[in-house]
C-alpha positions as CSV (number, residue, x, y, z in Angstrom):
1,M,7.5,10.6,-4.3
2,S,5.2,7.2,-3.9
3,K,7.4,4.1,-3.8
4,I,3.8,2.4,-4.7
5,N,1.4,3.6,-7.2
6,V,-2.3,4.1,-5.5
7,P,-4.4,2.3,-8.3
8,T,-7.6,3.1,-10.0
9,R,-10.8,1.2,-9.5
10,E,-10.1,-0.5,-13.2
11,E,-6.8,-1.7,-11.5
12,V,-8.3,-3.5,-8.8
13,S,-10.0,-7.5,-8.4
14,A,-14.1,-7.3,-8.6
15,E,-14.1,-7.5,-5.4
16,N,-11.9,-4.5,-4.5
17,Q,-14.0,-2.6,-6.8
18,A,-16.8,-3.3,-4.9
19,I,-15.6,-2.1,-1.6
20,F,-14.3,1.1,-3.7
21,D,-17.7,1.6,-4.4
22,N,-19.1,1.3,-0.9
23,L,-16.0,3.7,0.0
24,K,-17.0,6.3,-2.5
25,G,-20.7,6.4,-1.4
26,K,-19.9,6.8,2.2
27,L,-16.7,9.2,1.9
28,T,-17.3,10.7,-1.5
29,F,-13.8,9.5,-2.0
30,V,-11.8,6.3,-1.7
31,P,-9.0,7.5,0.1
32,N,-5.2,6.8,-1.3
33,L,-4.1,4.3,1.6
34,Y,-7.0,2.3,1.3
35,A,-7.1,2.2,-2.3
36,T,-3.3,0.8,-1.9
37,M,-4.5,-1.9,-0.1
38,A,-5.9,-3.0,-2.9
39,H,-3.2,-4.0,-4.5
40,S,-3.7,-7.0,-2.4
41,E,-6.9,-9.2,-3.2
42,N,-7.3,-9.4,0.6
43,A,-6.1,-6.6,2.5
44,L,-8.3,-3.9,2.2
45,S,-11.4,-6.0,3.1
46,T,-9.3,-7.7,6.0
47,F,-8.3,-4.1,7.1
48,L,-12.0,-2.8,6.7
49,T,-13.7,-5.3,9.1
50,L,-10.8,-4.9,11.9
51,S,-10.9,-1.0,11.9
52,G,-14.9,-1.5,11.8
53,S,-15.1,-3.8,14.6
54,K,-17.1,-3.3,17.5
55,T,-14.8,-1.6,20.7
56,S,-15.2,-0.5,24.1
57,F,-13.9,3.2,22.9
58,S,-16.4,5.5,21.5
59,A,-15.5,7.3,18.2
60,K,-13.7,10.2,20.0
61,Q,-11.7,8.2,22.1
62,K,-10.7,5.9,19.4
63,E,-9.7,9.4,17.6
64,V,-7.6,10.2,21.1
65,I,-5.7,6.7,20.2
66,D,-5.4,7.1,16.8
67,L,-3.8,11.0,16.9
68,A,-1.1,9.7,19.7
69,I,-0.2,6.7,17.7
70,S,0.4,8.4,14.2
71,Q,2.2,10.8,15.6
72,V,4.8,8.4,17.4
73,N,5.3,6.3,14.0
74,G,5.5,9.8,12.0
75,C,2.7,8.5,9.9
76,S,1.9,11.9,8.4
77,Y,-0.9,10.0,6.5
78,C,-2.6,9.4,9.4
79,Q,-2.0,12.6,11.1
80,A,-4.0,14.5,8.9
81,A,-6.5,12.2,8.2
82,H,-7.4,11.8,12.0
83,T,-6.8,15.4,12.3
84,A,-9.9,16.0,10.1
85,I,-11.8,13.1,11.3
86,A,-10.8,13.9,15.0
87,K,-12.6,17.2,13.8
88,M,-15.6,16.2,13.2
89,N,-15.7,14.4,16.6
90,G,-15.8,17.6,18.2
91,F,-12.1,18.4,19.0
92,D,-10.7,21.6,18.0
93,D,-7.4,22.6,16.7
94,A,-5.7,23.0,20.2
95,Q,-6.6,19.6,21.6
96,I,-5.9,17.8,18.3
97,I,-2.3,19.3,18.7
98,E,-2.0,17.8,22.4
99,L,-3.6,14.6,21.4
100,R,-0.5,14.1,19.3
101,K,1.8,14.8,21.8
102,G,0.0,12.5,23.8
103,Q,-2.0,14.4,26.3
104,A,-5.0,16.2,27.1
105,S,-5.1,19.2,29.6
106,W,-8.9,19.4,29.5
107,D,-9.8,16.1,31.0
108,S,-8.2,13.7,33.2
109,K,-10.0,11.0,31.5
110,T,-9.0,11.4,28.0
111,D,-5.5,12.6,29.5
112,A,-4.9,8.9,30.4
113,L,-6.2,7.7,27.3
114,A,-3.7,10.0,25.3
115,K,-0.9,8.9,27.7
116,I,-1.6,5.2,27.7
117,A,-1.7,5.4,24.1
118,K,1.4,7.1,23.4
119,E,3.5,5.2,25.7
120,L,2.1,2.1,24.3
121,A,3.6,3.1,20.9
122,E,6.9,4.2,22.1
123,S,7.9,1.2,24.3
124,R,6.4,-1.3,21.9
125,G,3.9,-2.5,24.4
126,N,6.2,-2.0,27.7
127,V,3.8,0.4,29.2
128,S,4.9,1.3,32.9
129,E,2.4,0.1,36.0
130,S,2.2,3.4,36.7
131,T,0.8,4.6,33.2
132,K,-1.5,1.6,33.8
133,E,-2.4,2.4,37.0
134,N,-3.8,6.0,35.6
135,F,-5.7,4.5,33.3
136,F,-7.5,2.1,35.4
137,N,-8.0,4.9,38.0
138,A,-9.2,7.1,35.1
139,G,-12.3,5.1,34.9
140,Y,-11.0,2.2,31.8
141,S,-11.7,-0.7,32.6
142,K,-9.9,-4.2,31.6
143,E,-12.0,-4.6,28.4
144,N,-10.8,-1.3,27.4
145,L,-7.2,-2.1,27.4
146,I,-7.8,-5.1,25.5
147,D,-9.5,-2.8,22.7
148,L,-6.5,-0.5,23.2
149,V,-4.1,-3.2,21.9
150,I,-6.2,-3.8,19.1
151,A,-7.0,-0.1,17.9
152,A,-3.2,0.5,18.2
153,G,-2.7,-2.7,15.8
154,A,-5.2,-1.3,13.0
155,I,-3.5,2.4,13.2
156,G,-0.4,0.6,13.0
157,I,-1.3,-1.3,9.9
158,T,-2.2,2.1,8.2
159,N,1.1,4.2,9.9
160,T,3.0,1.2,8.4
161,L,1.4,0.7,5.1
162,H,2.3,4.7,4.7
163,N,5.5,5.2,5.9
164,L,6.8,2.1,3.6
165,T,4.7,3.2,0.6
166,D,4.5,7.0,0.4
167,V,1.3,7.7,-0.9
168,A,0.0,11.1,-1.7
169,V,-1.7,12.4,1.5
170,D,-5.2,13.1,0.2
171,F,-6.4,15.1,3.6
172,P,-5.6,18.8,4.3
173,A,-2.1,18.3,6.2
174,A,-1.6,18.1,9.9
175,P,0.3,21.0,11.4
176,A,3.9,20.1,12.0
177,L,4.9,20.1,16.1
């Protein structure tokens, strides 16, 4: 059961109503987790600015990060949402399961990204030197390392919000691992 209600468009501020309208136009619906952010006058716009900001990662690489970290953080909402988004970005079901486990047997560069994202979440940023070395040896840059921290922060926000509020998941459930 949800610990906090998912507000309707009519229950949020005019600014958040405009954001809802924009989201509905782009996504065809307002995801429950985004709607929940609208309990705050500023949280939704702040989060969308952060999560939509420029990064050195491709959309596909961003899903690698989001899947690995959401699994570590035990967020069923983000596991479901990012499983759907990962499929739209070209990953198949078996690859998505591997990414959620923090690995990618089919590609060494993707594997290095999945491993560092998983370890970053598990260790709260205290990633081993060998994992960082593997990341850089796979072809990632210092810019990528910094952008990884920002990406981890963004997915951490949604993981934490869902784990705190337990709002209903409005994406197809991700398979259990």
